[in-house]
Each structure stands twice: as structure tokens, then as C-alpha cells.
C-alpha positions in Angstrom: 143.8 111.4 125.1 143.5 115.2 124.6 140.0 115.6 123.2 137.0 113.9 124.4 135.3 111.3 122.1 131.6 111.5 121.4 129.3 108.8 122.8 130.1 109.7 126.4 129.1 106.4 128.2 132.2 104.7 126.7 134.8 107.5 126.5 136.5 106.8 129.8 136.9 103.1 129.3 137.4 103.0 125.5 140.9 102.1 124.3 142.1 104.0 121.1 142.4 102.0 117.9 146.1 102.4 117.5 147.3 103.7 120.8 149.1 107.0 120.9 149.9 106.9 117.1 146.2 106.5 116.4 145.5 109.9 118.0 147.8 111.7 115.6 145.9 110.1 112.6 142.5 111.3 113.8 141.1 114.2 111.9 141.5 117.7 113.5 138.2 118.7 112.0 136.1 116.1 113.7 136.6 114.7 117.1 137.1 110.9 117.6 134.1 108.7 118.1 133.8 105.7 120.4 132.1 102.7 118.6 129.0 101.6 120.4 129.6 98.0 119.4 133.3 97.3 119.8 134.0 100.1 122.3 137.2 101.4 120.5 137.8 105.1 120.0 138.4 105.6 116.2 138.8 108.5 113.9 135.5 110.0 112.6 136.3 108.8 109.1 135.9 105.2 110.3 132.2 105.9 110.8 129.7 106.3 108.0 127.9 109.7 107.6 124.2 109.7 108.3 122.0 110.5 105.3 118.6 110.3 107.1 116.5 113.5 107.3 116.8 115.2 110.7 119.9 113.1 111.7 123.2 114.9 111.3 126.7 113.6 111.9 128.0 110.1 111.8 126.7 106.6 112.9 127.5 105.3 116.3 128.8 102.0 115.0 132.1 101.9 113.0 132.1 100.5 109.4 134.1 97.4 110.5 131.4 96.5 113.1 128.6 97.3 110.7 130.1 95.0 108.0 130.5 92.2 110.6 126.9 92.6 111.7 125.6 92.0 108.1 126.8 88.4 108.4 124.8 87.4 111.4 123.4 84.1 112.6 119.9 85.4 112.0 120.6 85.4 108.2 122.3 81.9 108.1 120.4 79.2 106.2 120.1 77.0 109.3 118.5 79.8 111.3 116.1 80.7 108.5 115.1 77.0 108.2 114.4 76.8 111.9 112.5 80.0 111.9 110.4 78.9 108.9 109.7 75.6 110.6 108.7 77.3 113.8 106.4 79.7 111.9 104.8 76.8 110.1 104.3 74.8 113.3 102.6 77.7 115.0 100.6 78.8 112.0 99.1 75.3 111.4 98.8 74.3 115.1 95.1 73.5 114.7 94.4 70.5 112.5 91.4 72.3 110.9 93.7 75.2 109.8 96.1 72.7 108.3 93.2 71.1 106.3 92.0 74.5 105.1 95.4 75.5 103.8 95.9 72.1 102.1 92.5 72.4 100.4 93.2 75.9 99.2 96.6 74.9 97.9 95.1 71.9 96.1 92.5 74.1 94.4 95.2 76.7 93.3 97.3 73.9 91.9 94.3 72.3 90.1 93.3 75.7 88.6 96.9 76.2 87.5 97.3 72.9 85.8 93.8 72.7 84.3 92.2 70.0 86.4 89.7 72.5 87.7 88.0 75.4 86.0 86.4 78.5 87.6 82.7 78.4 87.2 80.2 81.3 87.4 78.5 82.0 90.8 76.0 79.2 91.7 73.4 81.8 92.8 73.6 84.8 90.4 76.0 83.7 87.6 78.6 86.4 88.2 82.0 85.7 86.7 84.2 87.1 89.6 84.0 84.2 92.1 85.5 82.7 95.2 85.9 79.0 95.7 84.1 77.8 98.9 84.8 74.4 100.6 81.9 72.9 102.5 84.2 69.9 103.4 88.0 70.5 103.6 88.7 66.8 103.4 87.4 66.9 99.8 89.6 69.7 98.4 88.4 69.5 94.8 84.7 69.7 95.7 84.4 73.5 95.4 81.3 75.7 95.3 81.8 78.8 93.2 80.2 81.9 94.8 80.6 85.6 94.1 81.9 87.7 97.0 78.5 88.9 98.0 76.9 85.4 98.1 80.0 83.9 99.7 79.7 86.4 102.5 75.9 85.7 102.8 76.6 81.9 102.9 79.1 82.4 105.8 76.7 84.6 107.6 74.0 82.0 107.3 76.3 79.3 108.6 77.3 81.4 111.6 73.6 82.2 112.3 72.9 78.4 112.2 75.7 77.7 114.6 74.5 80.3 117.0 71.0 78.9 117.0 72.2 75.4 117.7 
């Protein structure tokens, strides 16, 4: 190999793509590049050009390896299902959190299908309201409070807990 390929850590041990004939095909303008992923020295045209600001030249991974990496086990339906399940298990690890989420989802569904209607704030009559559950085991028993009174209600509950 007459010219040194870029990506120095692999240049000594990298085989060329097509042996001696491959070296003739490599462009005289750009020196060959060793693919970081497969470790094969290839012509510069086998590597995509960079279009990111401040980064000039070509990518360190050849187009063949980049296209293979797009079909990875991390994107397979089985992996995504396992990942989703793991996320749900961790997110709802506490039974109280699970009840909260189920209550919220029930309220959203009831609002959507008409079983429940938003009411004005119980304290001031404002129309922009939050639904508040005093008991998550009764998901359709909702108190409608404006953001200000909802915050005040939670602050009062926290103060009561601290005092007890």
C-alpha cells in the first residue's frame, strides 16, 4: 500500500477492499480511508461526505456499514416491546403511581366520550380548570379547581401532613 490511509489506528492492520486491484481503483485526489466499523481500507468515494458545520471531509464509517447499522436489534419490534415494558414497569413501580395514572386516564377517556363534563372552579368559578382527585380509587369523582386554587389546595394538604 503506497499511500497511508486516514484513521491511523487501523491503517497498519486494515486489509484493502479488493487487494492490489482495489488500490488502482482508489481516487488519486483523495487518499483511501479505513472504515472504523469493518476495518477495511476503501476508496474515499465509499464514504459519505460530511455536511455538518465545522466538520470537513468524509465520515469514518463506510456507506455499507452505515446502511447495515440502520437495521439494528435496537429497532426491532421485539426489542422495542421489551424496552417499553421495562419502562412501564419502572415508571409504575409504586402502586400509588399506578392508581394516579389509571385515574387520570379514566378522566381523560370520560371527558372524551362525554361521560364527564368539565365544570367551573369550585372556589372562584373560573373556566380554565384542573381535575383533582382526592381519592384515586374513585377515578370519576373529580374536583374541578383553577390552577391557582389547585396549587393552594396541594399546599394546604402538604402543610397538614407536615403538622401531623
